[in-house]
MIKOLRO-416982 format. One line per field, with one value per atom (N, C-alpha, C): residue number from 0; atom name; x, y, z. Coordinates in steps of 0.05 Angstrom, whole numbers, plus 5000, padded with zeros to 4 digits. Layout:
<rs>
keti <- [NUM/...]
zalo <- [CA/...]
u <- [X/...]
v <- [Y/...]
w <- [Z/...]
</rs>
This chain:
<rs>
keti <- [0/0/0/1/1/1/2/2/2/3/3/3/4/4/4/5/5/5/6/6/6/7/7/7/8/8/8/9/9/9/10/10/10/11/11/11/12/12/12/13/13/13/14/14/14/15/15/15/16/16/16/17/17/17/18/18/18/19/19/19/20/20/20/21/21/21/22/22/22/23/23/23/24/24/24/25/25/25/26/26/26/27/27/27/28/28/28/29/29/29/30/30/30/31/31/31/32/32/32/33/33/33/34/34/34/35/35/35/36/36/36/37/37/37/38/38/38/39/39/39/40/40/40/41/41/41/42/42/42/43/43/43/44/44/44/45/45/45/46/46/46/47/47/47/48/48/48/49/49/49/50/50/50/51/51/51/52/52/52/53/53/53/54/54/54/55/55/55/56/56/56/57/57/57/58/58/58/59/59/59/60/60/60/61/61/61/62/62/62/63/63/63/64/64/64/65/65/65/66/66/66/67/67/67/68/68/68/69/69/69/70/70/70/71/71/71/72/72/72/73/73/73/74/74/74/75/75/75/76/76/76/77/77/77/78/78/78/79/79/79/80/80/80/81/81/81/82/82/82/83/83/83/84/84/84/85/85/85/86/86/86/87/87/87/88/88/88/89/89/89/90/90/90/91/91/91/92/92/92/93/93/93/94/94/94/95/95/95/96/96/96/97/97/97/98/98/98/99/99/99/100/100/100/101/101/101/102/102/102/103/103/103/104/104/104/105/105/105/106/106/106/107/107/107/108/108/108/109/109/109/110/110/110/111/111/111/112/112/112/113/113/113/114/114/114/115/115/115/116/116/116/117/117/117/118/118/118/119/119/119/120/120/120/121/121/121/122/122/122/123/123/123/124/124/124/125/125/125/126/126/126/127/127/127/128/128/128/129/129/129/130/130/130/131/131/131/132/132/132/133/133/133/134/134/134/135/135/135/136/136/136/137/137/137/138/138/138/139/139/139/140/140/140/141/141/141/142/142/142/143/143/143/144/144/144/145/145/145/146/146/146/147/147/147/148/148/148/149/149/149/150/150/150/151/151/151/152/152/152/153/153/153/154/154/154/155/155/155/156/156/156/157/157/157/158/158/158/159/159/159/160/160/160/161/161/161/162/162/162/163/163/163/164/164/164/165/165/165/166/166/166/167/167/167/168/168/168/169/169/169/170/170/170/171/171/171/172/172/172/173/173/173/174/174/174/175/175/175/176/176/176/177/177/177/178/178/178/179/179/179/180/180/180/181/181/181/182/182/182/183/183/183/184/184/184/185/185/185/186/186/186/187/187/187/188/188/188/189/189/189/190/190/190/191/191/191/192/192/192/193/193/193/194/194/194/195/195/195/196/196/196/197/197/197/198/198/198/199/199/199/200/200/200/201/201/201/202/202/202/203/203/203/204/204/204/205/205/205/206/206/206/207/207/207/208/208/208/209/209/209/210/210/210/211/211/211/212/212/212/213/213/213/214/214/214/215/215/215/216/216/216/217/217/217/218/218/218/219/219/219/220/220/220/221/221/221/222/222/222/223/223/223/224/224/224/225/225/225/226/226/226/227/227/227/228/228/228/229/229/229/230/230/230/231/231/231/232/232/232/233/233/233/234/234/234/235/235/235/236/236/236/237/237/237/238/238/238/239/239/239/240/240/240/241/241/241/242/242/242/243/243/243/244/244/244/245/245/245/246/246/246/247/247/247/248/248/248/249/249/249/250/250/250/251/251/251/252/252/252/253/253/253/254/254/254/255/255/255/256/256/256/257/257/257/258/258/258/259/259/259/260/260/260/261/261/261/262/262/262/263/263/263/264/264/264/265/265/265/266/266/266/267/267/267/268/268/268/269/269/269/270/270/270/271/271/271/272/272/272/273/273/273/274/274/274/275/275/275/276/276/276/277/277/277/278/278/278/279/279/279/280/280/280]
zalo <- [N/CA/C/N/CA/C/N/CA/C/N/CA/C/N/CA/C/N/CA/C/N/CA/C/N/CA/C/N/CA/C/N/CA/C/N/CA/C/N/CA/C/N/CA/C/N/CA/C/N/CA/C/N/CA/C/N/CA/C/N/CA/C/N/CA/C/N/CA/C/N/CA/C/N/CA/C/N/CA/C/N/CA/C/N/CA/C/N/CA/C/N/CA/C/N/CA/C/N/CA/C/N/CA/C/N/CA/C/N/CA/C/N/CA/C/N/CA/C/N/CA/C/N/CA/C/N/CA/C/N/CA/C/N/CA/C/N/CA/C/N/CA/C/N/CA/C/N/CA/C/N/CA/C/N/CA/C/N/CA/C/N/CA/C/N/CA/C/N/CA/C/N/CA/C/N/CA/C/N/CA/C/N/CA/C/N/CA/C/N/CA/C/N/CA/C/N/CA/C/N/CA/C/N/CA/C/N/CA/C/N/CA/C/N/CA/C/N/CA/C/N/CA/C/N/CA/C/N/CA/C/N/CA/C/N/CA/C/N/CA/C/N/CA/C/N/CA/C/N/CA/C/N/CA/C/N/CA/C/N/CA/C/N/CA/C/N/CA/C/N/CA/C/N/CA/C/N/CA/C/N/CA/C/N/CA/C/N/CA/C/N/CA/C/N/CA/C/N/CA/C/N/CA/C/N/CA/C/N/CA/C/N/CA/C/N/CA/C/N/CA/C/N/CA/C/N/CA/C/N/CA/C/N/CA/C/N/CA/C/N/CA/C/N/CA/C/N/CA/C/N/CA/C/N/CA/C/N/CA/C/N/CA/C/N/CA/C/N/CA/C/N/CA/C/N/CA/C/N/CA/C/N/CA/C/N/CA/C/N/CA/C/N/CA/C/N/CA/C/N/CA/C/N/CA/C/N/CA/C/N/CA/C/N/CA/C/N/CA/C/N/CA/C/N/CA/C/N/CA/C/N/CA/C/N/CA/C/N/CA/C/N/CA/C/N/CA/C/N/CA/C/N/CA/C/N/CA/C/N/CA/C/N/CA/C/N/CA/C/N/CA/C/N/CA/C/N/CA/C/N/CA/C/N/CA/C/N/CA/C/N/CA/C/N/CA/C/N/CA/C/N/CA/C/N/CA/C/N/CA/C/N/CA/C/N/CA/C/N/CA/C/N/CA/C/N/CA/C/N/CA/C/N/CA/C/N/CA/C/N/CA/C/N/CA/C/N/CA/C/N/CA/C/N/CA/C/N/CA/C/N/CA/C/N/CA/C/N/CA/C/N/CA/C/N/CA/C/N/CA/C/N/CA/C/N/CA/C/N/CA/C/N/CA/C/N/CA/C/N/CA/C/N/CA/C/N/CA/C/N/CA/C/N/CA/C/N/CA/C/N/CA/C/N/CA/C/N/CA/C/N/CA/C/N/CA/C/N/CA/C/N/CA/C/N/CA/C/N/CA/C/N/CA/C/N/CA/C/N/CA/C/N/CA/C/N/CA/C/N/CA/C/N/CA/C/N/CA/C/N/CA/C/N/CA/C/N/CA/C/N/CA/C/N/CA/C/N/CA/C/N/CA/C/N/CA/C/N/CA/C/N/CA/C/N/CA/C/N/CA/C/N/CA/C/N/CA/C/N/CA/C/N/CA/C/N/CA/C/N/CA/C/N/CA/C/N/CA/C/N/CA/C/N/CA/C/N/CA/C/N/CA/C/N/CA/C/N/CA/C/N/CA/C/N/CA/C/N/CA/C/N/CA/C/N/CA/C/N/CA/C/N/CA/C/N/CA/C/N/CA/C/N/CA/C/N/CA/C/N/CA/C/N/CA/C/N/CA/C/N/CA/C/N/CA/C/N/CA/C/N/CA/C/N/CA/C/N/CA/C/N/CA/C/N/CA/C/N/CA/C/N/CA/C/N/CA/C/N/CA/C/N/CA/C/N/CA/C/N/CA/C/N/CA/C/N/CA/C/N/CA/C/N/CA/C/N/CA/C/N/CA/C/N/CA/C/N/CA/C/N/CA/C/N/CA/C/N/CA/C/N/CA/C/N/CA/C/N/CA/C/N/CA/C/N/CA/C/N/CA/C/N/CA/C/N/CA/C/N/CA/C/N/CA/C/N/CA/C/N/CA/C/N/CA/C/N/CA/C/N/CA/C/N/CA/C/N/CA/C/N/CA/C/N/CA/C/N/CA/C/N/CA/C]
u <- [5017/5000/5018/5013/5029/5013/5024/5011/5029/5017/5032/5039/5064/5074/5084/5078/5087/5103/5128/5145/5143/5137/5136/5161/5178/5203/5199/5199/5192/5216/5212/5233/5230/5207/5203/5191/5191/5180/5150/5140/5112/5099/5074/5058/5032/5026/5001/4983/4961/4944/4929/4922/4906/4877/4860/4832/4828/4846/4844/4855/4867/4880/4901/4916/4937/4963/4970/4993/5019/5020/5045/5052/5034/5039/5031/5048/5042/5039/5020/5018/5042/5047/5069/5058/5032/5019/4998/4998/4976/4956/4932/4913/4900/4889/4878/4855/4839/4817/4828/4850/4863/4873/4885/4896/4874/4852/4829/4820/4817/4807/4826/4852/4872/4869/4864/4861/4835/4814/4788/4791/4805/4809/4826/4847/4864/4848/4831/4814/4796/4785/4767/4782/4807/4823/4831/4835/4844/4820/4796/4773/4763/4769/4760/4738/4718/4696/4680/4679/4664/4677/4704/4718/4710/4706/4697/4669/4651/4624/4625/4642/4644/4653/4673/4683/4662/4645/4624/4604/4600/4582/4595/4620/4634/4664/4676/4704/4721/4739/4755/4784/4791/4818/4818/4838/4840/4867/4868/4893/4898/4923/4931/4936/4940/4950/4980/4991/5019/5036/5056/5074/5103/5121/5149/5165/5185/5204/5232/5253/5280/5297/5323/5340/5360/5365/5385/5412/5428/5454/5474/5470/5488/5480/5455/5446/5436/5429/5418/5390/5377/5349/5331/5307/5287/5276/5271/5259/5232/5210/5183/5172/5161/5151/5121/5110/5081/5075/5051/5045/5047/5058/5060/5033/5029/5003/4996/4971/4963/4963/4960/4959/4985/5007/5033/5039/5046/5052/5082/5090/5118/5124/5107/5111/5137/5147/5172/5197/5193/5216/5223/5248/5257/5243/5234/5218/5232/5259/5273/5274/5266/5266/5238/5218/5190/5187/5199/5196/5206/5229/5240/5223/5214/5200/5173/5162/5136/5139/5164/5169/5166/5167/5165/5138/5138/5114/5110/5133/5132/5149/5139/5154/5159/5181/5187/5171/5172/5157/5163/5189/5197/5183/5182/5169/5139/5128/5099/5091/5109/5104/5104/5123/5124/5098/5089/5064/5040/5039/5017/5017/5040/5043/5041/5031/5025/5044/5064/5083/5069/5065/5050/5065/5088/5102/5130/5134/5160/5179/5204/5224/5248/5267/5292/5307/5304/5318/5306/5279/5267/5276/5279/5288/5315/5332/5359/5358/5336/5333/5321/5309/5295/5314/5307/5323/5304/5304/5285/5256/5240/5212/5209/5231/5229/5240/5226/5235/5244/5270/5280/5309/5316/5343/5361/5349/5364/5381/5402/5419/5408/5395/5382/5390/5386/5389/5362/5361/5336/5324/5339/5329/5323/5316/5310/5285/5268/5244/5246/5250/5253/5233/5231/5213/5225/5215/5224/5201/5199/5177/5187/5171/5178/5157/5165/5146/5134/5109/5095/5077/5067/5050/5026/5003/4979/4970/4962/4954/4924/4907/4878/4874/4856/4850/4839/4823/4811/4828/4853/4871/4871/4889/4891/4919/4922/4948/4954/4979/4988/4989/4982/4981/5002/5021/5041/5030/5040/5034/5058/5057/5079/5069/5086/5079/5102/5095/5115/5116/5140/5144/5162/5156/5171/5191/5215/5236/5244/5251/5260/5288/5305/5332/5331/5353/5354/5346/5331/5321/5302/5288/5268/5243/5221/5196/5172/5150/5126/5117/5105/5096/5067/5054/5028/5026/5008/5003/4975/4973/4948/4942/4916/4905/4887/4888/4872/4856/4831/4814/4822/4834/4842/4863/4875/4897/4887/4862/4851/4851/4841/4840/4868/4886/4914/4926/4921/4932/4921/4895/4883/4895/4900/4913/4941/4956/4983/4982/4961/4958/4953/4937/4932/4957/4974/4999/5018/5019/5035/5026/4999/4988/4996/4994/4999/5029/5046/5075/5080/5066/5070/5051/5028/5009/5015/5028/5035/5013/5020/5000/5005/4983/4986/4978/4986/4978/4999/4990/5008/5022/5008/5020/5026/5012/5016/5042/5055/5082/5104/5097/5118/5119/5101/5102/5090/5101/5089/5094/5115/5122/5138/5134/5148/5150/5167/5168/5161/5151/5143/5156/5158/5169/5149/5145/5128/5144/5134/5148/5127/5135/5117/5126/5107/5113/5097/5110/5097/5093/5070/5065/5060/5068/5064/5034/5026/4998/4993/4976/4970/4940/4931/4903/4899/4880/4876/4847/4838/4811/4811/4835/4838/4854/4852/4866/4879/4898/4912/4906/4893/4885/4908/4911/4931/4918/4892/4878/4857/4845/4824/4799/4785/4762/4738/4716/4692/4670/4668/4650/4621/4603/4575/4568/4544/4535/4535/4526/4525/4553/4572/4599/4613/4606/4617/4611/4587/4579/4596/4601/4617/4646/4656/4684/4687/4668/4670/4667/4655/4651/4671/4691/4712/4738/4747/4772/4797/4794/4818/4823/4805/4808/4819/4839/4851/4848/4841/4836/4839/4843/4842/4821/4810/4790/4803/4799/4811/4788/4789/4769/4780/4764/4772/4754/4766/4750/4768/4765/4782/4767/4782/4770/4770/4750/4750/4769/4786/4806/4798/4776/4767/4759/4769/4761/4731/4722/4693/4680/4693/4682/4701/4724/4745/4740/4716/4709/4691/4686/4668/4684/4674/4686/4674/4691/4681/4665/4648/4634/4653/4651/4669/4660/4679/4673/4694/4685/4704/4708/4734/4741/4760]
v <- [4976/5000/5025/5042/5067/5091/5109/5133/5157/5180/5205/5215/5223/5233/5261/5278/5306/5311/5320/5328/5358/5366/5394/5401/5418/5426/5455/5458/5484/5502/5527/5547/5565/5563/5578/5559/5566/5549/5544/5524/5515/5511/5521/5515/5503/5479/5465/5466/5480/5484/5458/5456/5433/5443/5424/5431/5451/5452/5471/5498/5500/5525/5534/5514/5519/5525/5550/5558/5547/5541/5531/5503/5489/5462/5460/5450/5446/5416/5410/5383/5377/5352/5345/5333/5328/5318/5338/5344/5360/5339/5339/5318/5323/5302/5303/5324/5328/5347/5375/5381/5407/5412/5391/5393/5397/5382/5387/5416/5425/5453/5473/5468/5487/5488/5465/5464/5479/5474/5487/5518/5526/5555/5567/5552/5561/5564/5544/5546/5570/5575/5598/5624/5627/5651/5652/5629/5628/5630/5634/5636/5609/5587/5561/5550/5567/5558/5536/5535/5514/5487/5487/5462/5452/5471/5463/5450/5463/5452/5424/5421/5395/5373/5380/5360/5353/5372/5366/5346/5347/5328/5300/5299/5274/5280/5271/5276/5261/5275/5264/5259/5263/5258/5250/5235/5225/5233/5242/5252/5237/5232/5223/5248/5243/5264/5269/5290/5297/5285/5269/5255/5264/5259/5268/5251/5264/5249/5262/5247/5257/5242/5245/5232/5214/5190/5172/5185/5188/5202/5186/5159/5142/5138/5130/5124/5149/5170/5194/5190/5168/5164/5176/5184/5194/5171/5177/5158/5169/5155/5164/5150/5165/5154/5155/5134/5132/5127/5134/5129/5100/5094/5066/5053/5030/5016/5011/5015/5015/4987/4966/4939/4924/4939/4926/4918/4893/4883/4884/4888/4887/4867/4846/4826/4810/4809/4794/4810/4836/4853/4850/4849/4846/4867/4859/4877/4903/4902/4926/4946/4937/4955/4966/4957/4965/4995/5009/5037/5051/5042/5055/5048/5023/5014/5028/5036/5051/5079/5089/5116/5118/5095/5095/5106/5126/5138/5134/5130/5128/5104/5091/5069/5077/5067/5075/5057/5063/5048/5018/5011/4983/4968/4980/4966/4965/4986/4986/4963/4957/4935/4908/4905/4881/4878/4900/4900/4892/4903/4896/4867/4854/4826/4808/4819/4803/4805/4823/4826/4842/4830/4843/4845/4831/4830/4844/4865/4878/4860/4859/4842/4859/4845/4859/4870/4856/4865/4891/4894/4919/4941/4934/4953/4965/4948/4957/4976/4975/4993/5020/5021/5045/5068/5091/5115/5137/5137/5155/5146/5164/5157/5146/5141/5130/5102/5084/5057/5054/5051/5050/5038/5025/5016/5038/5059/5080/5096/5108/5125/5153/5162/5188/5205/5231/5249/5250/5240/5238/5265/5286/5313/5328/5313/5327/5344/5337/5353/5361/5387/5396/5419/5427/5449/5467/5491/5511/5529/5537/5553/5583/5601/5629/5645/5667/5685/5704/5710/5729/5747/5768/5787/5794/5794/5803/5829/5849/5875/5879/5885/5889/5912/5908/5929/5954/5951/5974/5986/5978/5988/5970/5975/5958/5946/5929/5917/5895/5893/5871/5845/5824/5797/5779/5770/5751/5723/5709/5681/5668/5642/5627/5610/5607/5591/5572/5547/5527/5526/5527/5526/5503/5489/5466/5474/5463/5468/5442/5443/5419/5424/5404/5406/5401/5406/5403/5375/5374/5349/5334/5350/5339/5356/5345/5360/5342/5348/5332/5324/5301/5291/5281/5280/5267/5251/5232/5214/5221/5220/5227/5207/5205/5191/5209/5210/5227/5211/5220/5206/5214/5237/5246/5268/5274/5294/5322/5328/5355/5361/5343/5348/5349/5333/5333/5361/5372/5398/5420/5417/5437/5435/5411/5407/5419/5415/5426/5457/5468/5497/5507/5492/5500/5498/5478/5476/5499/5508/5531/5556/5559/5581/5580/5555/5552/5555/5551/5555/5584/5603/5631/5641/5627/5635/5622/5599/5585/5566/5548/5529/5528/5523/5522/5549/5554/5578/5600/5625/5648/5652/5647/5651/5680/5699/5727/5737/5721/5729/5711/5697/5682/5652/5641/5613/5596/5572/5552/5556/5571/5573/5549/5540/5515/5515/5496/5488/5459/5450/5422/5408/5381/5364/5341/5334/5312/5286/5264/5238/5216/5192/5169/5150/5136/5117/5092/5069/5043/5027/5014/4995/4967/4947/4920/4914/4901/4893/4867/4868/4844/4841/4817/4812/4811/4827/4828/4836/4827/4835/4861/4872/4896/4917/4942/4964/4982/4997/5016/5044/5060/5087/5106/5121/5142/5169/5171/5196/5192/5214/5212/5198/5185/5169/5176/5184/5190/5169/5147/5126/5133/5119/5122/5109/5114/5103/5072/5062/5032/5021/5035/5025/5026/5046/5049/5024/5013/4989/4966/4963/4941/4944/4968/4973/4965/4974/4969/4940/4924/4896/4878/4890/4874/4877/4855/4856/4859/4856/4858/4887/4905/4933/4949/4965/4983/5012/5030/5058/5076/5102/5123/5144/5158/5178/5206/5222/5249/5269/5291/5312/5333/5340/5361/5385/5409/5433/5457/5478/5501/5525/5544/5569/5568/5580/5584/5606/5602/5623/5638/5632/5647/5675/5696/5723/5726/5743/5749/5728/5705/5684/5675/5689/5679/5685/5695/5696/5673/5655/5632/5607/5590/5565/5543/5524/5501/5483/5467/5447/5425/5416/5395/5368/5353/5326/5307/5284/5263/5243/5237/5220/5198]
w <- [5000/5000/5000/4981/4979/4986/5001/5010/5003/5000/4997/5025/5028/5054/5051/5071/5070/5096/5092/5115/5119/5143/5150/5166/5155/5169/5178/5205/5216/5218/5209/5210/5235/5249/5273/5294/5319/5340/5335/5350/5346/5373/5376/5400/5390/5401/5395/5419/5417/5441/5448/5473/5482/5488/5496/5499/5521/5541/5563/5556/5532/5524/5544/5554/5574/5559/5558/5542/5553/5579/5591/5582/5569/5559/5530/5513/5485/5479/5462/5452/5434/5428/5409/5384/5382/5358/5349/5323/5312/5301/5313/5306/5279/5268/5241/5238/5259/5257/5254/5268/5265/5237/5225/5199/5178/5180/5162/5164/5189/5193/5181/5183/5172/5142/5129/5100/5091/5106/5099/5102/5124/5128/5106/5097/5075/5049/5044/5019/5020/5044/5047/5041/5050/5045/5016/5003/4975/4955/4966/4948/4937/4951/4942/4959/4965/4983/4970/4943/4930/4936/4940/4946/4974/4992/5019/5018/5003/5001/4988/4969/4956/4975/4993/5012/5033/5040/5059/5048/5022/5010/5007/4999/4997/4999/5021/5026/5006/4992/4971/4979/5004/5013/5043/5051/5078/5089/5114/5126/5152/5158/5185/5202/5228/5245/5238/5250/5245/5267/5260/5278/5273/5293/5290/5271/5258/5242/5246/5241/5241/5222/5222/5203/5218/5207/5217/5212/5233/5231/5215/5212/5197/5168/5164/5137/5122/5137/5126/5114/5123/5115/5136/5128/5147/5163/5189/5207/5216/5210/5216/5240/5259/5284/5285/5297/5301/5331/5340/5368/5375/5399/5407/5409/5397/5400/5429/5436/5464/5476/5459/5470/5469/5468/5469/5498/5503/5529/5534/5560/5566/5588/5590/5611/5607/5582/5577/5583/5589/5595/5625/5631/5659/5676/5700/5717/5723/5727/5733/5710/5686/5663/5656/5672/5666/5666/5685/5687/5662/5651/5627/5602/5600/5576/5574/5598/5597/5587/5585/5576/5545/5531/5502/5493/5477/5466/5436/5422/5393/5384/5363/5350/5321/5309/5281/5262/5237/5217/5216/5219/5219/5242/5265/5287/5283/5272/5266/5247/5228/5209/5224/5243/5260/5276/5286/5302/5284/5260/5242/5235/5237/5230/5255/5277/5300/5324/5323/5345/5367/5390/5412/5438/5440/5466/5463/5478/5479/5495/5487/5500/5509/5522/5530/5506/5484/5459/5450/5452/5446/5465/5490/5510/5502/5491/5484/5460/5445/5422/5429/5453/5461/5465/5454/5457/5469/5496/5509/5504/5492/5486/5458/5444/5417/5415/5401/5397/5368/5363/5336/5336/5314/5311/5300/5290/5277/5297/5287/5303/5302/5323/5322/5346/5343/5366/5380/5405/5419/5425/5423/5428/5402/5381/5356/5358/5377/5383/5413/5418/5446/5451/5476/5483/5503/5504/5523/5531/5556/5566/5567/5555/5553/5568/5581/5594/5573/5576/5559/5577/5566/5581/5563/5576/5562/5574/5557/5566/5558/5577/5571/5551/5533/5513/5525/5547/5559/5582/5583/5604/5628/5646/5670/5672/5692/5697/5676/5669/5651/5667/5653/5666/5653/5669/5658/5654/5635/5631/5617/5615/5603/5579/5560/5536/5530/5525/5517/5487/5476/5447/5440/5418/5409/5388/5390/5370/5357/5331/5317/5306/5308/5297/5266/5253/5224/5215/5193/5182/5201/5217/5234/5232/5242/5241/5245/5233/5235/5207/5204/5178/5180/5158/5156/5131/5131/5108/5096/5070/5057/5034/5029/5006/4991/4964/4948/4928/4924/4904/4875/4872/4845/4848/4825/4825/4831/4824/4829/4859/4875/4904/4916/4905/4914/4909/4886/4879/4897/4904/4923/4951/4960/4986/4986/4964/4962/4961/4948/4948/4977/4992/5020/5036/5031/5045/5039/5014/5007/5022/5024/5039/5069/5080/5109/5115/5096/5100/5110/5098/5105/5126/5129/5149/5176/5175/5199/5208/5227/5238/5268/5283/5312/5324/5348/5364/5361/5365/5364/5337/5316/5290/5284/5297/5292/5303/5320/5330/5318/5297/5282/5289/5304/5309/5286/5283/5265/5235/5227/5199/5190/5166/5157/5127/5117/5089/5088/5066/5065/5041/5043/5022/5018/4993/4986/4981/4991/4987/4986/4984/4985/5008/5020/5040/5035/5037/5030/5056/5058/5079/5067/5082/5072/5071/5050/5047/5063/5083/5099/5101/5109/5115/5145/5154/5183/5189/5213/5221/5237/5241/5257/5243/5253/5240/5262/5254/5272/5262/5279/5271/5270/5249/5247/5248/5252/5255/5276/5285/5305/5294/5312/5304/5322/5310/5325/5317/5333/5325/5331/5317/5321/5348/5358/5384/5383/5360/5357/5357/5344/5343/5370/5386/5413/5429/5427/5442/5433/5407/5397/5407/5407/5416/5445/5462/5491/5498/5481/5486/5473/5460/5446/5461/5473/5489/5472/5446/5428/5420/5427/5419/5442/5436/5456/5446/5464/5456/5479/5473/5492/5483/5502/5495/5498/5478/5478/5473/5488/5484/5466/5446/5426/5430/5427/5430/5426/5442/5439/5427/5418/5407/5376/5364/5335/5328/5308/5301/5275/5263/5239/5247/5234/5240/5241/5259/5264/5281/5284/5301/5323/5325/5343/5373/5380/5408/5416/5398/5403/5408/5426/5431/5413/5406/5391/5409/5397/5412/5420/5446/5455/5445/5434/5423/5434/5442/5451/5429/5424/5402/5411]
</rs>
């Protein structure tokens, strides 16, 4: 299975807001719903509102969330990381290593392929491959994605005392950043998505874009996954199941999931004082 992959290399720091709008903490993943919203907003600014209406009737493209990537210092190949599958067991790992193995948050593409083929038990060998929160055989700088908290001040428009607050910003080293995977029904919609990406390069993505956060350049590539037959799937984007599907999920011991609340503020001009409806996914 071949997918189109886009690498976003950030030239300025990035802040990804959470549902609580807590500036002092930044998320490290840009979720798929945020990416869809960014594209629709870009199309609106580019005068492609008819494209938005068309997608509401029948979505012609599919996006993953944005995950971290970096480069192998030896092979100079890109290493793509995906969230660690939730049902990975570590009972075969020595007990004294459990604390460290639990720190793993991301696995590389090679390990994900092993997982898709039935690998469910982490071992001491896997522990030896762990590099901080990343599981990979590649030679990487584990600090390719780092963060720093900066003080900021907000001043009331109607006068009054200034209020200090803190914001966490994410920094990426060279040849590192965030990537997403996409599928397109046709070349026309792909070209529209690329146009939106060009717009977002200069507009930025994430929070505090007006002060220079979230600017990037992007590269297009392909990524292949082994074709296998399975009764199960691994989500690379957020999933909002129907009420009937929720019952099936909760009664299936083979399914592992986490619940995340999505919300926040609308950023479209004229509506940016309104909160989004909270949705659990």
